[in-house]
C-alpha positions as CSV (number, residue, x, y, z in Angstrom):
1,M,153.5,66.8,45.6
2,T,154.3,70.3,44.5
3,T,156.8,71.3,41.6
4,E,158.5,74.7,42.0
5,T,159.3,76.6,38.7
6,K,160.8,80.4,38.7
7,G,159.5,81.1,42.1
8,T,156.0,79.8,41.6
9,S,154.2,76.6,43.0
10,V,151.6,74.5,41.6
11,S,149.0,73.2,44.2
12,S,147.8,69.7,44.0
13,S,144.2,71.0,45.5
14,P,141.4,70.0,43.3
15,L,139.7,73.3,44.0
16,P,140.0,76.2,41.8
17,P,142.0,79.3,43.2
18,A,138.9,81.4,43.0
19,M,136.9,79.1,45.2
20,L,139.9,78.8,47.7
21,R,140.0,82.6,47.8
22,A,136.4,82.6,48.6
23,G,136.9,80.1,51.3
24,R,139.4,82.1,53.0
25,V,137.1,85.1,52.9
26,A,134.4,83.1,54.4
27,A,136.6,82.0,57.2
28,W,137.6,85.6,57.9
29,V,134.0,86.6,57.8
30,V,132.9,83.8,60.3
31,G,135.9,84.6,62.4
32,A,135.1,88.5,62.4
33,F,131.5,87.5,63.3
34,L,132.5,85.4,66.1
35,V,134.8,88.0,67.4
36,L,131.9,90.5,67.1
37,L,129.8,88.2,69.1
38,V,132.5,88.0,71.8
39,V,132.8,91.8,71.8
40,I,129.0,92.5,71.8
41,A,128.9,90.0,74.6
42,A,131.5,91.5,76.6
43,W,130.1,95.0,76.1
44,V,126.6,93.9,77.0
45,G,127.9,91.8,80.0
46,V,130.2,94.6,81.4
47,R,127.6,97.3,80.9
48,G,124.7,95.1,82.4
49,W,126.9,94.3,85.4
50,M,127.5,98.0,85.9
51,A,123.7,98.6,85.5
52,Y,123.0,95.9,88.0
53,Q,125.2,97.7,90.4
54,H,123.3,100.9,90.0
55,L,119.9,99.1,90.3
56,S,121.0,97.2,93.5
57,R,121.9,100.5,95.2
58,I,118.3,101.8,94.4
59,E,116.8,98.6,95.8
60,A,118.9,99.0,98.9
61,G,118.1,102.6,99.1
62,I,114.3,102.7,98.4
63,S,113.2,102.2,101.8
64,E,115.5,105.0,103.0
65,A,113.7,107.2,100.4
66,S,110.4,106.1,101.3
67,S,111.0,107.0,105.1
68,A,112.5,110.3,104.0
69,L,109.4,111.0,101.8
70,A,107.0,110.0,104.6
71,S,108.8,111.9,107.4
72,D,109.8,115.1,105.7
73,P,109.5,115.4,101.9
74,G,111.3,118.8,102.0
75,A,114.3,117.0,103.2
76,A,114.1,113.9,101.0
77,G,115.6,115.7,97.9
78,T,119.3,114.5,98.7
79,T,118.2,110.9,99.0
80,V,116.0,110.8,96.0
81,A,118.4,112.7,93.9
82,R,121.2,110.1,94.7
83,L,118.8,107.3,93.7
84,A,117.8,109.2,90.5
85,T,121.5,109.5,89.5
86,D,121.9,105.6,89.9
87,A,118.6,105.3,87.8
88,S,119.8,107.4,84.9
89,A,123.1,105.7,84.8
90,A,121.4,102.3,84.8
91,H,119.2,103.4,81.9
92,E,122.1,105.0,79.9
93,L,124.1,101.6,80.3
94,T,121.2,99.7,78.8
95,S,120.0,101.8,76.0
96,D,122.8,102.0,73.7
97,P,122.8,100.7,70.1
98,V,124.8,97.7,71.0
99,W,122.4,96.9,73.8
100,H,119.4,97.2,71.5
101,L,121.2,94.9,68.9
102,A,121.6,92.3,71.6
103,E,118.0,92.4,72.4
104,A,117.1,90.8,69.0
105,A,119.1,87.7,69.8
106,P,117.1,84.6,70.6
107,W,116.4,83.6,74.4
108,I,118.9,86.2,75.7
109,G,117.3,89.2,73.9
110,P,114.0,89.2,75.9
111,Q,116.0,88.9,79.0
112,L,118.1,92.0,78.1
113,Q,115.0,93.7,77.0
114,A,113.2,93.3,80.4
115,F,116.4,94.2,82.3
116,G,116.7,97.4,80.1
117,T,112.9,98.1,80.6
118,V,113.2,98.0,84.4
119,A,116.1,100.5,84.1
120,S,114.3,102.7,81.9
121,A,111.1,102.6,84.2
122,G,113.2,103.3,87.2
123,D,114.9,106.4,85.5
124,T,111.4,107.7,84.6
125,L,109.9,107.2,88.0
126,L,112.9,108.6,90.0
127,S,114.2,111.3,87.6
128,D,111.2,112.7,86.1
129,A,108.4,111.8,88.7
130,L,109.8,111.7,92.4
131,L,112.6,114.2,91.9
132,P,110.7,117.2,90.7
133,L,108.0,116.5,93.2
134,V,110.4,116.5,96.2
135,T,112.2,119.5,94.8
136,A,108.8,121.4,94.6
137,A,108.2,120.3,98.3
138,Q,111.5,121.7,99.5
139,D,109.7,124.2,101.9
140,T,106.8,121.8,102.7
141,S,106.4,119.6,105.6
142,F,103.6,117.3,106.5
143,D,103.5,118.8,110.0
144,A,101.8,121.9,108.3
145,L,98.8,119.8,107.7
146,K,98.3,118.9,111.3
147,P,95.3,120.7,112.8
148,V,96.0,123.6,115.0
149,N,93.0,124.5,117.1
150,G,90.8,122.7,114.7
151,R,92.0,124.3,111.8
152,I,94.3,122.8,108.8
153,D,96.4,125.2,106.7
154,T,95.7,124.2,103.0
155,T,98.5,126.4,101.7
156,G,101.1,123.4,101.5
157,L,98.4,121.3,99.7
158,A,98.0,123.9,97.0
159,V,101.6,124.3,96.4
160,L,101.9,120.6,95.6
161,A,98.8,120.3,93.3
162,Q,100.7,120.7,90.1
163,P,103.9,119.0,90.8
164,A,101.9,116.0,92.2
165,Q,99.7,115.8,89.3
166,S,102.7,115.6,86.8
167,A,104.5,113.1,89.1
168,A,101.4,110.9,89.2
169,S,101.1,110.9,85.3
170,T,104.8,110.2,84.9
171,A,104.7,107.5,87.5
172,A,101.8,105.9,85.5
173,D,103.9,105.8,82.5
174,A,106.7,104.3,84.2
175,S,104.4,101.5,85.6
176,G,103.0,101.1,82.3
177,Q,106.3,100.1,80.7
178,L,106.6,97.2,83.1
179,L,102.9,96.1,82.5
180,G,103.5,96.0,78.7
181,L,106.5,93.5,79.1
182,N,105.9,90.0,77.7
183,R,106.8,87.8,80.7
184,T,106.5,84.5,78.8
185,P,110.3,84.0,77.8
186,L,111.5,85.4,81.1
187,V,113.3,83.0,83.4
188,G,114.3,82.5,86.9
189,V,115.6,85.3,88.9
190,L,114.8,87.9,86.1
191,A,111.1,86.9,86.0
192,R,110.8,87.2,89.8
193,A,112.5,90.7,89.7
194,V,110.4,92.0,87.0
195,D,107.2,90.8,88.9
196,K,108.5,92.5,92.1
197,S,109.4,95.6,90.3
198,T,106.1,95.7,88.6
199,A,104.3,95.6,92.1
200,V,106.6,98.3,93.5
201,F,105.9,100.7,90.4
202,E,102.1,100.0,90.5
203,Q,102.2,100.9,94.2
204,A,104.2,104.1,93.5
205,A,101.8,105.1,90.7
206,T,98.8,104.4,93.0
207,S,100.3,106.6,95.9
208,L,101.2,109.3,93.7
209,D,97.8,109.4,92.1
210,A,96.0,109.4,95.5
211,L,98.5,112.4,96.5
212,S,97.6,114.2,93.2
213,R,93.8,113.7,93.9
214,A,94.2,115.0,97.4
215,T,96.2,118.0,96.6
216,R,93.6,119.2,94.1
217,L,90.4,118.3,96.3
218,L,91.1,118.8,99.8
219,P,91.5,122.6,99.9
220,D,88.0,123.2,98.5
221,V,86.7,120.3,100.6
222,L,88.2,122.2,103.8
223,G,86.4,125.3,102.8
224,Q,89.3,127.5,101.4
225,N,86.5,129.5,99.4
226,G,83.7,129.4,102.1
227,E,81.9,127.2,104.4
228,R,81.1,123.6,103.5
229,N,78.8,121.2,104.9
230,Y,79.4,117.2,104.8
231,L,77.4,114.3,105.9
232,L,79.8,111.9,107.6
233,L,78.3,108.3,107.9
234,V,79.8,105.8,110.2
235,Q,79.0,102.3,109.0
236,N,78.4,99.5,111.4
237,N,80.1,96.3,110.2
238,A,78.2,94.1,112.7
239,E,75.4,94.3,110.4
240,W,76.6,94.0,106.7
241,R,75.7,96.2,103.9
242,S,77.3,96.0,100.6
243,L,79.8,98.7,101.2
244,G,80.4,97.9,104.8
245,G,77.5,98.2,107.1
246,I,74.4,99.9,108.1
247,A,74.7,103.7,108.3
248,G,74.2,103.8,112.2
249,T,75.5,107.3,112.9
250,A,75.3,110.4,110.8
251,I,77.3,113.5,111.8
252,L,77.1,116.9,110.1
253,L,80.6,118.0,109.7
254,K,81.3,121.8,108.8
255,T,84.5,123.3,107.2
256,D,85.4,126.8,106.7
257,H,88.7,128.2,105.7
258,G,90.5,125.0,107.0
259,A,88.4,125.1,110.2
260,I,86.6,121.8,110.9
261,S,83.6,121.2,113.4
262,L,81.1,118.6,114.2
263,A,77.8,120.3,114.1
264,N,75.1,117.7,114.8
265,T,74.7,114.0,115.2
266,E,71.9,111.8,114.3
267,S,71.3,107.9,114.6
268,G,70.3,105.9,111.4
269,T,67.2,104.8,113.3
270,S,66.1,108.4,114.1
271,L,66.6,109.6,110.3
272,S,64.6,106.6,109.2
273,E,61.6,107.4,111.5
274,G,58.6,108.9,109.6
275,I,59.7,107.8,106.3
276,K,56.7,105.9,104.8
277,N,57.6,106.1,101.0
278,P,61.0,106.0,99.1
279,V,62.6,109.4,99.1
280,V,63.4,109.0,95.4
281,D,62.2,106.6,92.7
282,L,64.7,103.8,92.4
283,P,65.5,102.4,89.0
284,P,63.6,99.1,88.2
285,D,67.0,97.3,88.1
286,V,67.8,98.3,91.6
287,Q,64.5,97.5,92.9
288,N,64.6,94.1,91.4
289,I,67.6,93.4,93.4
290,Y,67.1,95.6,96.7
291,E,63.5,96.4,96.5
292,T,63.0,99.9,97.8
293,R,64.7,99.5,101.1
294,P,67.7,101.8,100.3
295,A,65.4,104.7,99.7
296,R,63.1,104.0,102.8
297,F,65.7,103.2,105.5
298,F,68.7,105.2,106.2
299,Q,70.6,102.2,107.6
300,N,70.3,100.7,104.1
301,L,71.8,103.4,102.1
302,T,75.1,101.4,101.4
303,Q,73.1,98.2,100.5
304,I,73.7,99.5,96.8
305,P,77.3,98.8,96.1
306,D,78.0,102.1,94.2
307,F,78.7,105.0,96.3
308,T,78.1,107.4,93.4
309,F,74.6,106.3,93.5
310,D,74.4,106.1,97.4
311,G,75.9,109.6,98.0
312,P,73.2,111.5,96.2
313,L,70.6,109.2,97.8
314,A,72.1,109.9,101.3
315,R,72.0,113.7,100.5
316,E,68.5,113.9,99.5
317,M,67.3,111.5,102.5
318,Y,69.1,113.9,104.9
319,K,67.8,116.9,103.4
320,Q,64.2,115.5,103.7
321,R,64.6,114.7,107.3
322,T,66.6,117.7,108.5
323,G,66.3,120.5,105.8
324,V,70.1,120.7,105.5
325,E,71.5,120.1,102.0
326,V,75.1,119.0,102.2
327,D,77.9,119.5,99.8
328,G,79.1,116.0,99.9
329,V,78.9,112.5,101.8
330,I,81.8,110.6,103.5
331,T,81.6,107.2,105.0
332,L,83.9,105.2,107.3
333,D,83.6,102.5,109.9
334,P,85.1,101.5,113.4
335,V,88.2,100.0,111.7
336,V,89.0,103.5,110.3
337,L,88.4,104.8,113.9
338,S,91.0,102.2,115.1
339,Y,93.5,103.4,112.4
340,L,93.1,107.0,113.4
341,L,93.6,105.9,117.2
342,R,97.1,104.4,116.2
343,S,98.1,108.1,115.4
344,T,96.2,110.0,118.1
345,G,96.7,107.5,121.0
346,P,93.7,106.4,123.3
347,V,90.9,108.7,123.9
348,A,88.6,109.0,126.9
349,L,84.9,108.4,126.3
350,P,81.9,110.1,128.1
351,D,81.2,107.0,130.1
352,G,84.8,106.9,131.5
353,E,86.0,104.1,129.3
354,T,89.3,104.5,127.3
355,L,89.1,103.7,123.5
356,S,92.2,102.6,121.7
357,A,93.3,101.1,118.5
358,D,93.3,97.7,120.1
359,N,89.8,97.9,121.5
360,A,87.9,100.1,119.3
361,V,86.5,97.6,116.9
362,Q,85.4,95.0,119.6
363,M,84.0,97.8,121.8
364,L,82.0,99.5,119.2
365,L,80.8,96.4,117.3
366,S,80.4,93.9,120.2
367,D,81.0,94.9,123.7
368,V,78.3,97.8,123.5
369,Y,75.6,95.5,123.0
370,Q,76.6,93.7,126.2
371,R,76.7,97.0,128.1
372,Y,73.7,98.8,126.6
373,P,70.6,96.7,125.8
374,D,68.7,100.0,125.1
375,P,69.3,101.0,121.2
376,S,69.1,104.7,122.2
377,A,72.0,104.2,124.7
378,Q,73.9,102.3,122.0
379,D,73.5,105.3,119.5
380,A,74.8,107.7,122.2
381,F,77.9,105.5,122.8
382,F,78.7,105.4,119.0
383,A,78.3,109.2,118.8
384,G,80.3,109.8,121.8
385,A,83.1,107.4,120.6
386,T,83.3,109.0,117.1
387,G,83.1,112.4,118.5
388,A,86.1,111.6,120.9
389,V,88.2,110.2,118.1
390,F,87.6,113.3,115.7
391,T,88.2,115.7,118.6
392,A,91.5,114.1,119.3
393,F,92.5,114.4,115.6
394,L,91.4,118.2,115.4
395,E,93.6,118.7,118.5
396,G,96.5,117.7,116.4
397,R,97.5,114.8,118.6
398,G,100.2,112.2,117.3
399,S,102.3,112.1,114.2
400,T,100.9,113.5,111.0
401,V,102.9,111.0,108.9
402,S,101.3,108.2,110.8
403,L,97.9,109.7,110.4
404,L,98.1,110.0,106.7
405,T,99.7,106.5,106.5
406,N,96.8,105.1,108.2
407,L,94.1,107.0,106.3
408,A,95.8,105.9,103.1
409,T,95.6,102.3,104.4
410,A,91.9,102.6,105.2
411,A,91.2,104.3,101.6
412,E,92.9,101.3,100.0
413,Q,90.8,99.1,101.8
414,R,87.7,101.0,100.6
415,R,86.7,101.8,104.3
416,V,86.7,105.7,103.5
417,L,84.3,106.7,100.8
418,M,83.5,110.1,99.3
419,W,81.0,111.6,97.1
420,S,80.8,115.2,96.2
421,A,77.9,117.3,94.9
422,D,80.4,119.4,92.9
423,P,80.7,117.7,89.5
424,E,84.4,119.0,89.1
425,E,85.3,117.5,92.4
426,Q,83.4,114.4,91.8
427,D,85.4,114.2,88.5
428,I,88.7,114.1,90.7
429,L,87.4,111.3,92.9
430,E,86.2,109.2,90.0
431,G,88.3,106.1,89.4
432,S,89.9,106.3,92.9
433,S,89.3,103.8,95.7
434,V,87.4,106.3,97.8
435,A,84.9,106.8,94.9
436,G,83.2,103.5,95.9
437,E,82.3,102.6,92.2
438,L,81.5,99.1,91.0
439,P,84.4,97.0,89.7
440,V,85.4,97.6,86.2
441,T,86.6,94.8,83.9
442,D,89.3,95.8,81.3
443,E,91.7,94.1,78.7
444,E,94.0,93.1,81.7
445,T,91.9,92.4,84.6
446,A,88.6,90.7,85.1
447,R,86.7,92.0,88.2
448,F,84.1,90.5,90.4
449,G,82.0,92.2,93.1
450,V,81.2,90.2,96.2
451,Y,78.8,92.1,98.4
452,L,77.4,90.9,101.7
453,N,74.3,92.0,103.5
454,D,72.8,90.7,106.7
455,G,69.2,89.5,106.1
456,G,68.0,88.8,109.6
457,G,68.1,92.3,111.2
458,S,70.8,91.1,113.6
459,K,74.5,92.1,114.4
460,M,75.5,88.7,113.7
461,S,77.8,89.8,110.7
462,Y,80.4,90.6,113.3
463,Y,80.8,86.8,113.7
464,V,80.8,85.9,110.0
465,K,84.1,85.3,108.2
466,P,84.4,85.3,104.3
467,D,87.0,83.5,102.6
468,V,87.2,84.1,98.8
469,S,89.6,82.9,96.3
470,L,90.0,83.2,92.4
471,A,91.6,80.8,89.9
472,W,92.0,80.8,86.0
473,D,91.6,77.4,84.1
474,Q,94.4,78.4,81.6
475,C,96.3,81.1,80.2
476,A,97.0,82.1,76.6
477,P,100.7,82.6,75.6
478,D,102.2,86.0,75.2
479,G,98.9,87.7,76.3
480,R,97.2,86.6,73.2
481,K,93.3,86.5,73.3
482,G,91.9,83.1,73.9
483,Q,88.9,81.5,75.6
484,R,89.2,80.9,79.3
485,Q,87.3,80.3,82.6
486,L,87.7,82.1,85.7
487,T,86.2,80.7,89.0
488,L,85.4,82.5,92.2
489,K,84.8,80.4,95.4
490,M,83.6,81.7,98.7
491,T,83.3,80.1,102.2
492,L,81.2,82.0,104.8
493,T,81.9,80.7,108.5
494,N,79.8,81.8,111.3
495,T,82.4,81.9,114.3
496,A,79.8,82.6,116.9
497,P,79.9,80.3,119.9
498,A,77.8,77.1,120.0
499,D,75.4,78.6,122.5
500,A,75.1,82.0,120.7
501,A,71.3,81.7,120.8
502,T,71.5,82.4,124.7
503,S,75.0,83.6,125.4
504,L,74.8,86.7,123.1
505,P,72.5,89.8,123.7
506,K,69.1,89.4,122.3
507,Y,69.8,92.5,120.3
508,V,72.7,91.0,118.5
509,T,70.8,87.7,117.6
510,A,67.6,89.7,116.8
511,N,65.8,87.1,119.2
512,G,63.8,85.7,116.2
513,Q,62.1,89.0,115.5
514,F,62.8,88.9,111.7
515,G,62.4,85.1,111.3
516,T,65.9,84.0,111.9
517,A,66.4,81.7,114.7
518,P,68.8,83.1,117.5
519,G,72.4,82.6,116.8
520,T,72.0,81.9,113.1
521,A,73.6,84.4,110.8
522,T,71.4,85.1,107.7
523,V,73.6,86.4,104.8
524,V,72.4,87.6,101.4
525,S,75.4,87.6,98.9
526,N,75.2,89.7,95.5
527,V,77.8,88.5,93.2
528,Y,78.4,90.9,90.3
529,L,80.1,89.2,87.4
530,P,82.8,91.0,85.2
531,E,81.4,92.7,82.3
532,G,81.7,90.8,79.2
533,Y,82.0,87.5,80.9
534,E,79.3,84.6,80.4
535,L,78.0,82.8,83.3
536,V,79.0,79.0,83.1
537,S,77.7,78.0,86.6
538,G,76.8,79.4,89.8
539,A,75.6,77.4,93.0
540,T,76.1,76.7,96.7
541,A,77.7,73.5,97.9
542,E,74.1,72.3,98.7
543,G,73.2,73.0,95.0
544,T,71.0,76.0,95.6
545,A,70.9,78.3,92.5
546,S,71.0,82.0,92.5
547,V,68.3,84.7,91.8
548,T,69.5,86.6,88.7
549,G,69.4,90.3,88.0
550,S,71.2,93.2,86.5
551,F,72.7,96.5,87.6
552,E,74.5,99.1,85.5
553,G,75.4,96.5,82.7
554,R,76.6,93.8,85.2
555,Q,74.8,90.5,85.8
556,V,74.1,90.0,89.3
557,L,73.8,86.6,91.2
558,T,72.0,86.6,94.5
559,F,72.4,83.8,97.0
560,G,71.0,83.3,100.6
561,F,72.7,81.5,103.4
562,Q,71.5,80.3,106.9
563,L,74.5,79.8,109.1
564,L,74.2,78.1,112.4
565,P,76.9,78.9,114.9
566,Q,80.2,77.2,113.9
567,A,78.8,76.2,110.6
568,S,80.1,77.1,107.1
569,A,78.5,77.6,103.6
570,D,80.3,77.3,100.2
571,L,79.6,79.1,96.9
572,T,81.2,78.7,93.5
573,V,80.8,80.9,90.5
574,T,82.5,80.2,87.2
575,V,82.6,82.6,84.2
576,R,84.1,82.4,80.8
577,A,85.1,84.8,78.0
578,T,87.4,85.3,75.0
579,T,89.8,87.6,76.6
580,T,93.4,89.0,76.8
581,A,93.0,89.4,80.7
582,S,95.9,87.8,82.6
583,K,94.6,89.0,86.1
584,A,91.7,88.9,88.2
585,E,90.2,90.7,91.3
586,A,87.3,90.5,93.6
587,L,86.1,93.5,95.6
588,V,84.5,92.2,98.7
589,T,82.6,93.8,101.5
590,P,85.0,95.2,104.1
591,T,84.3,93.4,107.4
592,A,85.0,94.2,110.9
593,D,88.3,92.1,110.8
594,A,91.0,94.5,109.7
595,A,93.2,91.4,108.9
596,I,91.0,90.4,106.0
597,D,91.9,92.3,102.8
598,P,88.7,93.3,100.9
599,T,90.6,93.1,97.6
600,V,91.3,89.5,96.3
601,A,93.8,89.4,93.3
602,T,95.3,86.6,91.2
603,A,97.6,86.3,88.3
604,C,96.7,84.1,85.1
605,E,98.6,80.8,86.1
606,T,97.3,77.3,85.6
607,S,97.3,76.7,89.3
608,G,97.5,80.1,90.6
609,T,95.1,81.3,93.2
610,A,94.9,84.2,95.7
611,T,92.9,83.9,99.0
612,L,91.0,86.4,101.1
613,G,91.6,85.6,104.7
């Protein structure tokens, strides 16, 4: 009930007026806050949707940009510039103060932060890395790198050296933005999009890093300042050594102001003749694992899985046998030759056969032993085939873009390795896939080395297939340091026919010459553990333990296998550490099978595994 007197009213509310006024103020504040939240949500939602449209256009156009960069970098500017404009717009839409305020909100905040980071990294990659590079390459075409009469013009590479180096550094920063994201709170589509973007950015950073190194290194390698000599080793994956296979053929390659020529060819067998003592004194840790064989037999050079060690060893051995001191050492294998043939097309061999991308590996690593029982005839065939492929390359056959693409694939698979006697050039190679270094474990990734060697003096490695997998036992949340275990499993299978002892050539089976029954594959496996990780267990399925050694600060487990035709053997190694690592890799000996990726990778998930094969 209210009584009115002289225009005033008396409330029956038990609350004092001051409290009522405070309540109304609070209601207004809450209401204003709710309105502000709605405004922020609308602001962020609209700008997020607009940014999404820009990022979608980038995703749709990235393949076009890649094709343009590959086919004609000088004409790719328009495409990259359009994508860079979209990237800048997406970054601007997701970097204003309101957006950053919303990033502090529970649950939705980390999603917005991740979305904004992708937009920022995209702007960095496209606007600050790729666009300046393609602008600098306006007058450059990959066709300029095609050999003409056996000579490559290095001018185009020199022009791109500085822009490529800057682009590589910027791309690494962009990739780092995504690698630094905390993925734990991300959900659904966004989590998958971040993972996909991270892979794309890492690949872009890797490719630009390779381009940067190439533009700085190749002009000097091609002799822009005078004649160079290089030892080119062709590894034979039919008889495994740690980095691929025995050094079956050695070619002296000369360069002079861009001109390339093949000066001399020797077999690994002939270069080993007459060597009675090691050409250098190998360190005790090397001898403990490999004895002195790498320094006594040319074919065993790549048994030590570190090409920064093998390169100087090959140079010294070649110098002692021929008197020629080379400026560097390069290796490749028949799979690389098959990749080159994809670009050049088939080539005619001295014996009238045709070597193509489809038959090169089988012909060089298997058929040759059926046709030529005499090892000297086999050596001549290898030399003739390698020379024919290089002649096709030096004649400038095929697409330059295809050639560079296939060489990049070979390099990523660690089938092309290089060491330079020039310290400055070796510094450029350091850390790249072609350097052939031992795997390095860091805070993010634990890395094994799995190196396979034929132990029976045969060519049975052609038939043996490795299947390697990795798995973590658990993962610490938010990338925090924690104790966890990492398990490596390997299965080796001898796919040779059941009657291999009689159906395969005696040269392939070794015919029992080195103590192995014909048809049986003898494999010596050296497993290099990640640095800083403790061995929990390591044994074969039959319970056979390893022989333990160490090399360059890494614990090395050595296992031996005798594989009958159609038989398999299993190996399991488990290590542990207190670590922040969320990824794992295993670098495995490249085999004759191009379909088997020699790098195994897995992410830190309770049941996550990645398989080689």
